[in-house]
C-alpha positions as CSV (number, residue, x, y, z in Angstrom):
1,M,-14.3,34.3,41.0
2,H,-12.7,37.4,39.5
3,F,-9.5,37.8,37.7
4,S,-6.6,39.1,39.7
5,T,-4.8,42.2,38.4
6,L,-1.6,40.2,39.1
7,L,-0.9,38.4,35.8
8,T,2.2,36.3,34.9
9,T,3.6,35.5,31.5
10,A,1.5,32.6,30.1
11,T,3.2,29.2,30.0
12,V,2.3,27.3,26.9
13,A,2.8,23.6,26.5
14,L,3.1,22.5,22.9
15,V,3.2,19.0,21.5
16,G,4.6,18.1,18.0
17,L,2.0,18.4,15.3
18,T,1.1,15.4,13.2
19,D,-0.6,15.0,9.8
20,I,-3.9,13.4,10.6
21,T,-5.6,13.0,7.3
22,S,-3.3,10.5,5.7
23,A,-4.9,7.1,5.2
24,H,-3.4,3.7,5.0
25,A,-4.1,1.6,1.9
26,V,-3.5,-2.1,1.2
27,I,-3.6,-3.8,-2.2
28,M,-6.2,-6.5,-1.5
29,D,-6.9,-7.8,-5.1
30,A,-5.6,-7.7,-8.6
31,W,-6.4,-9.4,-11.9
32,G,-5.5,-9.3,-15.6
33,S,-8.1,-8.7,-18.3
34,N,-6.9,-11.9,-19.9
35,N,-8.1,-14.0,-17.0
36,P,-10.2,-12.0,-14.5
37,K,-11.3,-15.1,-12.6
38,L,-7.8,-15.5,-11.1
39,H,-7.1,-13.0,-8.4
40,G,-3.8,-12.0,-6.8
41,W,-2.8,-9.3,-4.2
42,G,-0.1,-7.0,-3.1
43,L,2.8,-8.9,-1.6
44,G,2.5,-9.0,2.2
45,F,-1.3,-8.7,2.2
46,S,-3.2,-11.0,4.7
47,Y,-6.5,-12.2,3.4
48,K,-7.1,-13.5,7.0
49,N,-6.9,-10.0,8.6
50,T,-10.3,-9.2,10.2
51,R,-9.4,-5.5,10.5
52,R,-11.0,-5.5,13.9
53,D,-7.9,-4.9,16.0
54,P,-6.8,-1.2,16.0
55,L,-3.2,-2.0,15.4
56,G,-3.6,-5.4,13.8
57,R,-5.6,-4.0,10.9
58,L,-2.5,-2.1,9.8
59,L,0.1,-4.8,10.1
60,D,-0.1,-6.1,6.5
61,V,-0.1,-2.6,5.0
62,A,3.0,-2.2,2.8
63,V,4.8,1.2,3.3
64,F,7.7,2.3,1.1
65,D,9.7,3.5,4.0
66,R,12.0,1.7,6.5
67,T,9.9,3.1,9.4
68,V,6.5,1.4,9.3
69,F,4.8,4.1,11.4
70,H,6.1,7.5,10.7
71,D,5.1,11.1,9.7
72,R,6.4,13.5,7.1
73,N,9.1,14.7,9.5
74,N,11.0,11.4,9.6
75,A,10.0,10.0,6.2
76,T,12.6,8.3,4.0
77,Y,11.1,7.4,0.7
78,L,12.3,4.0,-0.8
79,N,12.6,4.2,-4.6
80,Y,12.9,0.5,-5.0
81,G,11.7,-2.8,-3.5
82,C,8.4,-3.8,-2.2
83,G,8.5,-2.0,1.2
84,F,8.1,-3.0,4.8
85,S,5.1,-3.9,6.9
86,G,4.5,-4.4,10.6
87,N,4.1,-8.1,9.8
88,S,7.4,-8.4,7.9
89,V,9.4,-6.4,10.5
90,G,7.8,-8.3,13.4
91,W,8.5,-11.8,11.8
92,H,12.1,-10.8,11.1
93,L,12.7,-9.9,14.7
94,K,10.7,-12.7,16.2
95,T,12.8,-15.2,14.1
96,N,16.2,-13.6,14.3
97,K,16.1,-11.4,17.5
98,P,13.6,-13.1,19.8
99,G,14.9,-11.3,22.9
100,V,14.2,-7.9,21.4
101,W,10.8,-9.0,20.0
102,N,9.6,-10.6,23.3
103,A,10.6,-7.5,25.3
104,Q,8.8,-5.0,23.1
105,K,6.1,-6.7,21.1
106,R,3.4,-5.1,23.2
107,K,4.3,-1.6,22.1
108,K,3.2,0.3,19.0
109,T,6.5,2.3,19.4
110,F,8.2,-0.9,18.4
111,F,7.3,-0.1,14.7
112,E,8.1,3.6,15.0
113,R,11.8,3.2,14.5
114,K,13.8,2.4,11.4
115,A,13.6,-1.4,10.7
116,D,16.5,-3.7,9.8
117,P,16.9,-4.1,6.0
118,E,16.2,-7.8,6.5
119,G,12.7,-6.9,7.7
120,R,11.4,-5.9,4.2
121,I,8.6,-7.8,2.5
122,N,10.0,-10.9,0.9
123,V,9.4,-10.9,-2.8
124,P,10.4,-14.5,-3.8
125,R,8.5,-16.0,-0.9
126,G,5.4,-14.0,-1.7
127,I,5.4,-15.0,-5.4
128,E,6.0,-18.6,-4.6
129,G,3.1,-18.5,-2.1
130,L,0.7,-17.1,-4.7
131,S,1.8,-19.8,-7.2
132,L,1.1,-22.5,-4.6
133,H,-2.4,-21.1,-4.1
134,E,-2.9,-21.3,-7.8
135,K,-1.6,-24.9,-8.1
136,K,-3.9,-26.1,-5.3
137,G,-6.9,-24.2,-6.8
138,N,-7.4,-22.4,-3.5
139,V,-10.3,-20.0,-3.1
140,R,-10.5,-17.1,-0.6
141,R,-13.2,-14.8,0.5
142,R,-13.1,-11.6,-1.5
143,W,-13.5,-9.0,1.2
144,G,-12.1,-10.7,4.3
145,P,-12.1,-14.0,6.2
146,Q,-16.0,-14.1,6.3
147,D,-17.2,-11.6,3.7
148,G,-18.1,-12.0,0.1
149,R,-18.1,-14.8,-2.4
150,G,-15.0,-17.0,-3.0
151,V,-12.4,-16.1,-5.7
152,R,-9.6,-18.2,-7.1
153,T,-6.2,-17.1,-5.9
154,G,-3.0,-17.1,-7.9
155,I,-0.6,-14.9,-9.9
156,P,-2.7,-12.7,-12.2
157,K,-2.3,-13.5,-15.9
158,V,-1.7,-10.7,-18.3
159,V,-1.0,-10.0,-22.0
160,A,1.2,-7.3,-23.5
161,G,-0.9,-4.3,-24.6
162,K,-3.9,-5.4,-22.5
163,T,-5.0,-4.2,-19.1
164,M,-5.0,-5.1,-15.4
165,V,-7.1,-4.0,-12.5
166,V,-5.8,-3.3,-8.9
167,M,-8.2,-3.0,-6.0
168,S,-7.2,-1.1,-2.9
169,R,-8.7,-1.0,0.6
170,T,-8.4,2.3,2.5
171,I,-8.0,1.9,6.2
172,K,-8.4,4.8,8.6
173,G,-8.7,7.9,6.4
174,N,-9.5,9.3,3.0
175,A,-9.0,7.2,-0.2
176,R,-6.3,8.4,-2.6
177,L,-5.4,7.7,-6.2
178,L,-3.0,4.9,-7.0
179,N,0.0,5.2,-9.4
180,C,1.7,2.1,-10.7
181,R,5.1,1.3,-12.2
182,I,6.3,-1.9,-13.8
183,D,9.6,-3.9,-13.6
184,Y,10.2,-6.3,-16.5
185,K,13.0,-8.0,-14.6
186,G,10.4,-9.1,-12.0
187,N,12.3,-8.2,-8.8
188,G,11.3,-4.6,-8.0
189,K,15.0,-3.5,-7.9
190,S,14.5,-1.3,-10.9
191,W,11.6,0.2,-12.8
192,T,10.9,0.1,-16.5
193,R,8.2,2.6,-16.9
194,H,5.0,4.1,-15.4
195,L,1.7,2.5,-16.3
196,N,-1.1,4.6,-17.8
197,R,-4.1,4.8,-15.5
198,L,-7.3,4.4,-17.6
199,A,-10.1,4.4,-15.0
200,C,-11.0,4.2,-11.4
201,G,-14.1,3.9,-9.2
202,P,-15.6,2.3,-6.1
203,A,-15.9,-1.5,-6.0
204,G,-19.3,-2.8,-6.8
205,R,-19.7,-0.6,-9.8
206,P,-18.5,-0.9,-13.4
207,L,-15.4,1.2,-14.2
208,T,-15.8,4.1,-16.5
209,A,-13.1,6.0,-18.4
210,G,-11.2,8.7,-16.5
211,C,-10.0,8.9,-12.9
212,S,-10.2,11.5,-10.2
213,V,-10.4,11.6,-6.4
214,K,-14.1,12.5,-6.7
215,K,-14.8,9.2,-8.4
216,L,-13.4,7.2,-5.5
217,G,-15.4,5.4,-2.8
218,K,-14.6,5.5,0.9
219,V,-12.9,2.1,1.4
220,Y,-12.8,-0.2,-1.7
221,N,-11.6,1.1,-5.0
222,K,-10.6,-0.3,-8.4
223,F,-8.0,1.1,-10.8
224,R,-7.6,-0.1,-14.4
225,F,-4.1,0.3,-15.9
226,Q,-2.8,-0.1,-19.5
227,L,0.0,-2.6,-19.9
228,P,2.8,-1.6,-22.4
229,P,2.5,-3.1,-25.9
230,N,6.1,-4.3,-25.9
231,M,6.0,-5.6,-22.3
232,D,8.6,-8.3,-21.7
233,C,8.3,-10.0,-18.3
234,R,11.5,-11.9,-17.6
235,G,11.5,-12.8,-13.9
236,S,11.8,-16.4,-12.8
237,Y,11.1,-17.9,-9.3
238,G,10.5,-21.1,-7.5
239,P,12.3,-24.5,-7.7
240,N,14.4,-24.7,-10.9
241,K,13.0,-21.2,-11.8
242,G,9.8,-22.9,-12.9
243,I,7.6,-19.8,-12.3
244,K,8.5,-17.8,-15.4
245,N,7.6,-14.6,-17.2
246,I,7.1,-12.6,-14.0
247,C,6.8,-8.8,-13.8
248,I,6.4,-6.7,-10.6
249,V,3.9,-3.9,-10.6
250,R,4.3,-1.5,-7.7
251,C,1.3,0.6,-6.9
252,Q,1.3,3.4,-4.3
253,E,-0.6,6.5,-3.2
254,G,0.8,9.8,-1.9
255,S,0.2,9.9,1.9
256,L,2.9,11.8,3.7
257,N,3.1,9.1,6.3
258,G,3.5,6.5,3.6
259,P,3.4,6.1,0.7
260,F,1.3,3.0,1.1
261,G,0.4,0.4,-1.5
262,G,2.0,-2.9,-2.5
263,C,3.8,-4.9,-5.2
264,V,1.6,-7.1,-7.4
265,P,3.4,-9.9,-9.2
266,I,1.9,-10.6,-12.7
267,Q,2.6,-13.4,-15.1
268,Q,2.8,-12.7,-18.8
269,R,1.3,-15.1,-21.3
270,K,3.8,-15.5,-24.2
271,P,2.8,-18.2,-26.6
272,Q,5.4,-18.7,-29.3
273,A,4.5,-17.0,-32.6
274,V,4.4,-19.6,-35.4
275,R,4.1,-18.9,-39.1
276,T,3.9,-21.3,-42.1
277,V,6.4,-21.3,-45.0
278,V,6.5,-23.4,-48.2
279,V,9.9,-24.9,-49.1
280,N,11.3,-27.3,-51.6
281,K,12.3,-30.6,-50.2
282,T,13.9,-33.6,-51.9
283,V,12.6,-37.0,-50.9
284,G,13.7,-40.2,-52.7
285,G,15.3,-38.2,-55.5
286,K,12.2,-36.2,-56.2
287,T,11.7,-32.6,-55.3
288,T,8.4,-31.6,-53.8
289,R,6.9,-28.4,-52.2
290,V,6.0,-28.9,-48.5
291,T,4.6,-26.7,-45.8
292,Q,6.6,-26.2,-42.6
293,F,5.9,-24.5,-39.4
294,V,8.6,-22.0,-38.2
295,T,8.8,-20.6,-34.7
296,V,9.5,-16.9,-34.7
297,T,11.6,-15.6,-31.8
298,S,11.4,-11.9,-30.8
299,T,14.3,-9.6,-30.3
300,R,15.1,-8.9,-26.7
301,P,14.7,-5.3,-25.8
302,V,17.9,-3.3,-25.2
303,V,18.1,-1.3,-21.9
304,Q,18.8,2.3,-22.7
305,P,20.7,4.6,-20.2
306,V,18.7,5.3,-17.1
307,T,16.5,8.3,-17.2
308,T,15.8,10.1,-14.0
309,I,12.1,11.2,-13.6
310,T,11.2,13.7,-10.9
311,S,7.6,13.7,-9.9
312,T,6.3,16.3,-7.5
313,V,3.5,15.2,-5.2
314,V,1.5,18.1,-3.7
315,E,-0.6,17.3,-0.6
316,T,-3.2,19.6,0.9
317,I,-3.7,18.4,4.5
318,T,-5.8,19.5,7.4
319,R,-3.9,19.5,10.7
320,R,-5.3,20.1,14.1
321,P,-2.7,21.4,16.6
322,P,-3.0,20.0,20.1
323,P,-4.9,22.0,22.7
324,R,-2.9,24.9,24.0
325,M,-2.5,24.9,27.7
326,T,-2.1,28.3,29.3
327,V,-1.4,29.1,33.0
328,R,-3.3,32.0,34.5
329,V,-3.5,33.6,38.0
330,V,-6.9,34.0,39.7
331,T,-8.3,34.9,43.1
332,V,-10.8,32.6,44.7
333,V,-13.9,34.4,45.8
334,K,-16.1,31.5,46.8
335,L,-15.7,27.9,48.1
336,P,-15.7,25.2,47.1
337,H,-13.5,25.8,44.1
338,T,-11.5,23.1,42.2
339,Y,-8.8,23.9,39.7
340,T,-6.3,21.9,37.7
341,V,-2.5,21.9,37.9
342,Y,0.1,19.8,36.1
343,I,2.5,17.9,38.3
344,K,5.2,16.1,36.3
345,G,3.1,16.4,33.2
346,K,0.0,14.9,34.8
347,A,-3.3,16.8,35.2
348,T,-4.1,16.9,39.0
349,P,-7.4,18.3,40.3
350,T,-6.8,20.5,43.4
351,K,-9.2,22.2,45.8
352,A,-8.8,25.8,47.1
353,T,-8.6,26.0,50.9
354,K,-9.8,29.6,51.6
355,V,-11.5,32.6,50.1
356,N,-9.2,35.3,48.6
357,Q,-6.5,32.6,48.0
358,V,-4.4,33.5,44.9
359,I,-4.0,30.3,42.8
360,T,-2.4,29.4,39.5
361,E,-4.6,27.2,37.3
362,T,-4.2,25.7,33.9
363,V,-6.8,26.3,31.2
364,T,-7.0,24.5,27.9
365,V,-7.7,26.5,24.7
366,T,-8.8,24.3,21.7
367,A,-6.9,25.2,18.6
368,K,-8.5,25.6,15.2
369,P,-7.6,23.3,12.3
370,V,-4.9,24.6,10.0
371,I,-4.9,24.1,6.3
372,E,-1.4,23.5,5.0
373,T,0.0,22.7,1.5
374,V,3.1,20.5,1.6
375,T,5.2,19.7,-1.4
376,V,7.0,16.3,-1.4
377,I,9.6,15.6,-4.2
378,Q,10.2,12.0,-5.0
379,K,13.0,11.1,-7.5
380,D,12.5,7.8,-9.4
381,E,14.7,6.2,-12.0
382,F,13.3,4.3,-14.9
383,E,14.9,2.0,-17.5
384,D,12.8,2.7,-20.5
385,E,13.4,-0.4,-22.7
386,T,13.4,-0.1,-26.5
387,G,14.1,-2.7,-29.2
388,G,12.1,-5.7,-30.4
389,T,8.8,-4.3,-31.5
390,E,6.6,-1.5,-30.2
391,A,3.5,-3.4,-31.2
392,S,2.5,-6.6,-29.4
393,D,3.7,-9.8,-31.1
394,D,0.8,-11.7,-29.5
395,D,-1.7,-13.0,-31.9
396,D,-5.2,-12.1,-30.9
397,S,-6.5,-15.1,-32.8
398,D,-5.1,-17.2,-30.0
399,P,-7.9,-17.8,-27.5
400,D,-5.5,-17.8,-24.6
401,L,-4.6,-14.1,-25.3
402,K,-8.1,-12.7,-25.7
403,D,-9.7,-10.6,-23.0
404,Q,-12.4,-12.3,-20.9
405,P,-15.5,-10.8,-19.3
406,E,-14.9,-9.5,-15.8
407,E,-16.8,-11.0,-12.9
408,E,-19.1,-8.9,-10.8
409,D,-17.7,-7.7,-7.5
410,G,-20.7,-8.9,-5.5
411,D,-22.0,-7.2,-2.4
412,V,-19.5,-4.7,-1.0
413,P,-19.2,-4.7,2.8
414,A,-20.1,-1.6,4.8
415,D,-17.3,0.9,5.6
416,G,-17.2,0.2,9.3
417,D,-13.5,-0.3,9.5
418,N,-12.6,3.1,8.0
419,T,-12.1,5.3,11.0
420,P,-12.5,9.0,10.1
421,A,-9.3,10.8,9.1
422,N,-9.2,13.2,12.0
423,D,-8.3,10.7,14.8
424,D,-6.8,12.7,17.6
425,D,-3.8,10.3,18.0
426,G,-2.3,11.0,14.6
427,D,-1.5,9.0,11.5
428,D,-0.7,5.5,12.5
429,G,-3.3,3.9,14.7
430,D,-6.1,4.3,17.1
431,D,-6.2,5.0,20.8
432,G,-5.3,1.8,22.6
433,D,-2.9,0.6,19.9
434,N,-0.4,-0.3,22.6
435,D,-2.7,-2.2,24.8
436,G,-2.4,-5.8,23.5
437,D,0.1,-8.2,22.0
438,V,0.8,-7.9,18.3
439,E,-0.7,-10.8,16.5
440,L,1.5,-11.6,13.5
441,D,0.2,-13.5,10.5
442,E,2.7,-16.3,9.7
443,D,0.9,-17.3,6.5
444,A,1.1,-13.8,5.1
445,E,4.7,-13.5,6.0
446,M,5.5,-16.9,4.4
447,G,3.6,-15.8,1.2
448,Y,0.7,-18.1,1.9
């Protein structure tokens, strides 16, 4: 064929651009240096999730936004709480709005709208579920339903001034650094302060001081955080408030379609400080000197006025615009000749009927990736507690308060479930996400 001299104005069909390098991350493990043999997780995490289903592998990922699957254009950052997940939103609707759930459960778009507030991850239920695991001495597979050695499950035990480790699993994209904050009240409705990140690195290797993106592995990563020396966990849960001394640690990364992460409940060990004193005591008319044991109570910290901390997260992302479709006019010089036209948005192959026929065909021009820097400003408020003592009252001579040796991670699975970041369908799932029923995990939703 040759190009006709008769050219029309090109018609360009454009589709909204999406950020396609933002990964999902779930908090799959956590432990305190005081008892590294007891392993918790981020609330909402499903240890039964095989990560094999394109959409199902994302359902237990906590996102701090009311829209589970979103991009930066419709993001609404949640300062407080423990976020939403596909599982928590799905169970809320399945339980309370079965008509809506049954009509739309097959569609990924079901999670692409703002969720009811009641669909958030349930903090009390999650904490009570971890406590029940602990009481029963339950053991779970470390890396998934069938992978890795067993680890004891429960609420991680921590000591003021010591450390804790959080392990994340990156799903579909590039691993990012975690930042954590702690709530002494133990409900996630306010934040006391940020935690200092000491080290990070891939699972299966010892952690070394310092942390940067370059030190991270593809899927499984560990992060060590310093706990405040004057930490005072005061949350209580369960029947008769029997689960005491609870703090909430919320960890998150900086994806524009997130942030993703999770809330890890921790339980502070607070043995009463006891000192000995010598006093005079009269017995039978005689005065003698005796030794008594006195329990020392600490001063409760005073909450100072709220300080607003503004942190700026700068993300450099790679975006691939969709192919640009251009209409051009050509003259057919030889048969057979097949060309493509779009009828009601659908590509339709069409055959030319004669030589010298003037036709309008659609050609696709692949766009080049575009590098863009996006600045996201997140405002967080912290109640920086002062009072009591800045140094830990905990006596290191107490064996219950000493750090214990960490266990080895064992064999780390291959990275097979980490789809490359440049999936053509965007941020939130793979091609075919809408093809099957959503399989919810009732145990994860019930905290167990």
